[in-house]
N, C-alpha and C positions, 0 to 999 in steps of 0.2 A: 240511703241508696244501698241495696244489697250487692255485695261483691263476693266473688269466689275467694278473694284473699282473706276476707273477714271470716270465712268458715274453715280456715285451716288448710287450704289447698295451695299455700304459697310455693312449696317445693315442686309440685306438679306444674304449676304455671311457669316457674322459672325454667323447668326443663322444656316446656313448650316454646318459650322464648329462645332458648338455646337451639332448639330444633329449627326454628325459622332462620336464625342467624347462620346456622351451619349450611342450610340449603342456599340462602342468598349469597353466601361467600363464593359459590361457584356458578350459581344461576343468576346472572346479573340483569338488573333493570326491569324485572317483572314481579314486583311484590304482590300484586293482586292475584297473579297466577299461583304464586306460592301459597297465598292465603286459601284459595279455592282448593288446592290439593290437600292442604292440612284439614280443611273442612270435610273433605271426602274421607280422610283417615279417621277423624274423630266421630263421624256419623256412621261408621261401620259400612261405608259405601265403596263402590268401585268408580273409577274415573276414566273417561275417554278423552284423550288429547288429540284433537283433530287440527292438523296444520301441515304446511308444506315442509319438505325435508330440510334439515339443517338449522332449525330455529331453536333446538335444545330440548326436544321432547324426551329423548332418552337420557340426556344429562339430568333433567329434572327428576325423572323416576329414580335414577341411580343415586342422585344426591339424597333423596328421601330415604332410600333403603340403607345407604351407608351411614346415615345419621342415627339409625336405630339398630341396636344390637339384636338382629333377627336374621332369619333365613330369607335370602333373595334368590329368585330365579328369573332368567330371561328366556323367552321363547320367541325365536324368529319365525313368524308364521309364513308358510309358503303353500302353494297350491297342492303339493304332494304330501303335506302333513296329515297324519291320521289322528283320530281322537285318542288312540292309545299312546301316541307320542306325547300327548299333553297329560292325560290322566294316569297312565301307567298300564301295565300288562301283567297277566298271570303267567308264570313260567313254571314248567314242570321240574321238580327236583328229583333226580334219580335216586339220591340217597334216602330221602324221606318217603318217596313215593307219593308226594302231595304237590299240588300246585301252590306256588308262593307268589304273592302279589308284589311286584316291583313298582314302587311309587314313581309317578312321573313328576315333571317340574311344577305342576300345579300345587303340590304339597310343599308350599313355602308360605312365609308370612306376607311377603310382597312379591307379586308375580307381574313381570312386565311382558305383556303380549304385544310384541312389536309388529306393526303393519297387519292389524287384525283383519282388514278387508282384503288381504291377499290370499287367505285360506278359504277353503270351500265351506258352504253352509253347514255341511255335516260336522266339520271340525269346529266351526264357530258355535254350533249348538251344543257341543260337548262341554262348553264352558258354562252353559245356562244353569245346570243344576248346582254346580259348585258355587257359582256366583250368587244364586238365590237361596240355596239351602245350606251352604257351608259344609257340604259333604259330597262324596263321590260314591256312586253305587257300583259295586264290583260283585258279579255273580249273585245279584239280588240282595247283597248285604251293604248297608251304608258304612262308609269310612269317613269320619269327620276330619276336616282340616284343622290345623292348629290355629289358635287365635293369638294375636290379631291376624286377619286375613283380608288382603286387598288386591284386586286386579287393577293394574294401570295399563290400559290399551292405547295404542297409537294408530293413527291412520292418516293418509294423505287425501284430502277431500277433492283434489283436482286431477288425480290420476285414475283413469277408468279402465285402461287396458290391462287385462289379467287380474282384475279385482272383482270382488263380490260384495254388493251392498249389504250392510247389516240390516236385517229385518227389524221391524218395530219392536217385537218382543225381546230382541237382543238389546237394542238401544235402551229399552225401558229398564234394563238391569243396571245401567250406569246412573249413579245418583247425580253426577255432573258431567257435562261435556265442556271442555276447555279449549280455547284458542289462544295461542301464545302471541303470534304476530312478530313482525321484525322489531329488533331493538332500535332505540333512538340512536342518532349519530354518536352522541357522547358515550352511551353504553356500549355500542359496538366498538368504539375506540378502546374502551377498557378491556373488552374481550380480546381484541387484537394484540394489545400491549401485554396483558397479564396472563392470558390463557391461550397461547398460540396452539397448544396441543392438548388442552383440557387436562393437563397434569394435576391441577389442584384437586380434581375429583378423586384421584387415587390417594390423596393425603387426608381426606376426610376421616374423622374418627367418630364413633357413636357418642351421642350425648344423652341418650335415654335407652332403656331396655324395653323389650316387648311387653313386660308386665306393666310398665308405666303407661304404654299406649292403651292397654285394656282398662286400667284405672281411669284414664282420661275419657275413654269411651263411656264408661259407667257414669262418670261425672256429667258428661254431656246429656245423658238420658234423664238426668234429674233437673235440668233447666226448666223453669216455669214458662208456660205459654198462656197468656191471658185469654179469656173468652173473646174479648174484642179483637184480638189478633187472629183467633180462629175464624171469626166472621170475615175479617179482611182477606185471609187466605182463601176462604170459600168463595168470596166475591170474585177474586181473580180467576180461580179455577172455573167458576160458572161462566164468566165472561169469555173464556177461551172456547167453551163448549157451544156458545151461542154466536160466536163471531162469524160474519159473513164470508170471510176468506179462509176459514178453517173447516176441514171436513171432520177432523178428530181433535178434540181438545184434551186437556190434562185429565188423566184418569185418577181414581182414588189412590193408586200406587204412587203416582206422581205427587199428589198432595202430601202423602205420608213422607215421601222423600224430601219435600220442602220443609216439613216439620223437623226432620232430623238434621237437615242442613242448617236451618235457622238456629237450632239449639247449639250446633257446633260453632256457628258464627258468634253466638253470645259468649261461649267459653273462650274463644280466641280474644274477645274484647274484655274478658275478665268479669263478665256479668252472670248472675244466677237466673236471669230472665231474658226472654227474647223481646225484640222491639220491631216495629214495622220496617226499619231500614235493613234488618237482617233478611227479610223476605224480598224487599225491593232490589237489594243489591245482588241477590242470587237468582232472580226470576229468569233471566236469559240462560244462565248456566244450567239450571235445574229443569226448566220447562221446555226450552226451544226444541230440543231433540225428541220430545215426546209428542209434538204436534204434527198433524198431516195437513198439508196445504192443498186447497182445492185446485189451484192453478197448476200445482205439480202433478196431480192426478190427471188433469185435463190435457196438458201439453208438455209436461216434463220440466216446466220452469216454475220456480217457486218465488213468491215475494219473500222478503226477509222476515222470518219468524221472530227474530230479535226485535225488529221494528214494530211488528204487530204487538208483541208483549209490552214494549215501551208505550205504545199508544193506549193499551188497555190500562196500564198502571196510571196513566195521566187522567183517566176517567173515573177511577175508583177513589173515594174519600179515604184518607189515611187516618186511622184511629189515633186519638190523642193519647 
C-alpha cells in the first residue's frame, strides 16, 4: 500500500495533524466540518459556510487562520459596501504626481467574507475574479494575490430580509458548501464550561507556515486517480444531468472541483491515491450547491438536493 509517509512527507503530515488538533481545540464536536475545511485549503479552493448564527462559523475560520502563520483579514459584508472596499482603490499622491494603489482586505492569505449574502450583487461579483483567477485587475493591469489564498464566506440560509441570493456563477466558485449544525448536548456542555467567552481562540499559536500550506497543496496535486475512479465520478455527474428533479446538473467545473477535493481527502488520510469513499463522502458538500432544482424554478420550493445526491449514489456501482 502506497502511503505519503513512505515517500518522505512525514514532517508535512505531522504539521497537518497539528493543524487539525489546533482547530479542534477551540471548535468542539464537529470533526467532519474541520476535515472539509482542511480539504478546501489543500485543494486550493474557497469554502462557503451556510448555517444559522451562533454555531461557530467565524470561530472555525479564525481558528484556521490563527493556526497558520499567514495574513488574515475579515470583511463584514453590508449593503453599502463597495467593490473598492474589498479590492482596494487608487489614490493620488501629491508628492509623486502618480496614482498609488492601496490594497484592500482581499490581499491576504485567508479572507473571511462574513455574511456574504448581505452585500449587493455588484460587490459580490467583485470577488469573482480574485476567487477564480487569484488576481485583481486595477486600471487594466492584473495584480496577483499571495499564495496560499483562500476565501471563507459565511451566510445565514434562513434570513431573507436585506439579503441578496448568491447567483449560480458565484456559488460555483466555492469548492465546498458546509453546514455546521447545532452541537450535541455533551459538546455544548464542553463549550459552556470551557469556552464561555471563546477566549481559547485568542491563545492559539501557529503550527505551520504559509509555505507549508503551498507544499501540501502541491503534494495534493500529485495524488493518483485511477481510471475506474474517473468513470465513477463521470457516472455520478452524468446522473445529475439526467435526473428528473434537476434542471441543471453538475458542470465540468464541478467535476474538476470534486477531483481536487478527492485528492485532498486522500492526503488527509495519508494516501497517495484517491478511493471511491473520497468522492462519496464529499458528494453533498461539493455538488449540492451546483444543482438547480426544477421544483425551485417552478414554485420557489426545492426538494433536498442532498437527498437527490444520496439517491444517485445508491444507484451507481462503486468500483472495486
